[in-house]
C-alpha positions as CSV (number, residue, x, y, z in Angstrom):
1,M,51.5,-34.1,-51.8
2,K,47.1,-34.3,-52.5
3,K,46.5,-33.4,-49.1
4,L,49.1,-30.3,-49.0
5,L,47.2,-28.3,-52.4
6,P,44.3,-27.3,-50.7
7,F,46.6,-25.7,-47.6
8,V,48.6,-24.2,-50.2
9,I,45.7,-22.8,-52.1
10,A,44.5,-21.3,-48.9
11,A,47.3,-20.2,-47.9
12,L,47.8,-17.8,-51.5
13,L,44.0,-17.0,-51.2
14,I,44.6,-15.5,-47.7
15,P,46.9,-12.5,-48.4
16,G,44.7,-11.3,-51.4
17,A,41.6,-11.6,-48.9
18,A,43.4,-8.9,-46.8
19,L,44.6,-6.5,-49.3
20,A,41.3,-6.4,-51.1
21,K,40.0,-2.7,-51.0
22,G,36.7,-1.9,-49.1
23,P,34.4,1.0,-49.8
24,N,35.6,4.5,-50.4
25,P,35.1,6.7,-46.9
26,K,35.0,9.7,-49.7
27,S,32.3,8.4,-51.5
28,P,28.8,10.3,-51.9
29,K,26.7,7.7,-50.9
30,N,29.1,6.5,-48.0
31,H,28.7,10.1,-46.4
32,T,27.0,10.0,-43.7
33,N,26.2,13.9,-43.1
34,H,22.8,14.0,-44.6
35,G,22.3,17.9,-43.0
36,K,21.8,20.9,-45.1
37,A,24.8,23.4,-45.4
38,N,24.6,26.3,-43.5
39,V,25.0,29.7,-45.0
40,Q,25.3,33.2,-44.3
41,Y,22.1,35.4,-44.8
42,I,23.1,39.5,-44.9
43,L,20.2,41.8,-44.7
44,K,21.1,45.8,-45.4
45,G,19.0,48.2,-44.5
46,S,17.8,50.9,-42.0
47,L,18.1,49.6,-38.1
48,S,15.7,50.4,-35.4
49,A,14.4,49.5,-32.3
50,S,17.3,48.2,-31.1
51,T,18.0,46.6,-27.5
52,P,21.1,45.2,-26.6
53,F,22.0,42.4,-24.5
54,D,21.5,43.1,-20.8
55,S,24.7,41.1,-19.2
56,S,24.1,41.4,-15.9
57,T,20.7,39.7,-16.2
58,S,21.1,38.1,-19.5
59,T,18.5,39.1,-20.9
60,N,18.5,39.0,-24.6
61,G,18.3,42.4,-26.9
62,S,16.1,42.6,-30.7
63,I,16.6,44.3,-33.4
64,T,14.4,45.3,-36.3
65,I,15.8,45.9,-40.0
66,D,13.7,47.6,-42.8
67,V,15.7,44.7,-45.7
68,M,16.6,47.2,-48.6
69,H,19.2,44.8,-50.0
70,S,20.5,40.9,-49.2
71,N,22.7,38.7,-50.7
72,R,21.2,35.9,-52.8
73,H,20.4,33.6,-49.8
74,A,17.8,36.0,-48.6
75,R,17.0,37.3,-51.7
76,A,12.8,37.4,-50.8
77,L,13.1,39.4,-47.5
78,V,13.9,42.3,-49.9
79,G,11.0,45.1,-48.7
80,Q,10.3,42.8,-45.5
81,S,10.5,44.6,-42.1
82,L,12.3,41.9,-39.6
83,T,12.4,41.9,-36.2
84,F,14.7,39.6,-34.3
85,T,13.4,39.5,-30.8
86,G,15.7,38.1,-28.5
87,G,18.1,37.4,-31.4
88,V,20.6,39.9,-29.9
89,V,22.5,37.4,-27.7
90,S,25.9,37.2,-25.6
91,N,28.4,36.6,-28.4
92,T,26.7,38.9,-31.1
93,K,28.8,41.0,-32.5
94,V,27.8,44.4,-32.6
95,V,30.1,47.1,-34.4
96,L,29.5,50.9,-34.3
97,P,31.4,54.0,-36.0
98,D,33.3,56.0,-34.2
99,G,32.2,58.0,-30.7
100,V,28.9,56.1,-31.2
101,T,27.6,54.2,-28.1
102,A,24.4,52.8,-29.2
103,I,22.2,52.1,-32.7
104,A,20.2,54.9,-33.3
105,D,16.4,54.3,-35.1
106,G,17.2,54.7,-39.0
107,D,21.4,54.1,-39.0
108,R,21.8,52.4,-42.1
109,G,23.3,48.8,-40.8
110,I,24.1,45.6,-41.4
111,V,22.2,42.6,-40.1
112,K,24.1,39.1,-40.8
113,L,23.1,35.6,-39.8
114,R,23.6,31.3,-40.2
115,A,20.9,29.2,-40.8
116,P,20.8,26.3,-42.8
117,K,20.3,26.9,-46.7
118,E,16.6,26.9,-47.5
119,P,15.1,26.3,-50.8
120,R,15.4,29.0,-53.3
121,D,11.7,28.4,-53.9
122,L,10.5,28.9,-50.2
123,D,7.9,31.7,-49.2
124,A,9.2,35.1,-47.8
125,T,6.7,34.8,-45.1
126,D,8.6,31.2,-43.8
127,L,11.9,32.4,-44.3
128,A,11.3,34.9,-42.3
129,A,9.5,33.1,-39.3
130,I,12.8,30.7,-40.0
131,L,15.4,33.6,-39.3
132,T,13.8,35.6,-36.9
133,A,13.9,32.8,-34.3
134,L,17.6,32.6,-35.1
135,P,20.6,34.1,-32.9
136,V,22.2,37.1,-34.8
137,R,25.7,36.8,-35.4
138,Q,26.8,40.3,-35.9
139,I,25.1,43.8,-36.6
140,I,27.1,46.4,-38.2
141,D,26.2,50.0,-37.6
142,Q,27.1,52.2,-40.8
143,G,25.9,55.3,-39.3
144,S,23.0,58.1,-40.5
145,T,21.3,58.2,-43.7
146,S,22.0,61.5,-44.3
């Protein structure tokens, strides 16, 4: 009986060790995604100097917007003129009003793009440099100002 007792104790401990809980995979300290969240930057203002994406030569287009309003992520850019050189790519959605075939200079519009969330205290010129280097997701032409 003395020789059998250690085996009985070991047999009772094995199921307990197998059923013990490991670390919670949803715990913040076990999360592997340490990158910044992507947010949508919405810029509203006057559009100009628009060149569309050229599918025959795969040349990216560009657009300039004088920012008059924005969402909270791009608030520092209000009052600036941004040029997205090479930002109009093949998958950029361009929404035009009825009967219009191209964006005219001075049209009201919206430019949307997604980028990593930047700190609120980031300088406007630094934020502009980051955003103008990225592709534009959507351009909405809202027609002329008159």
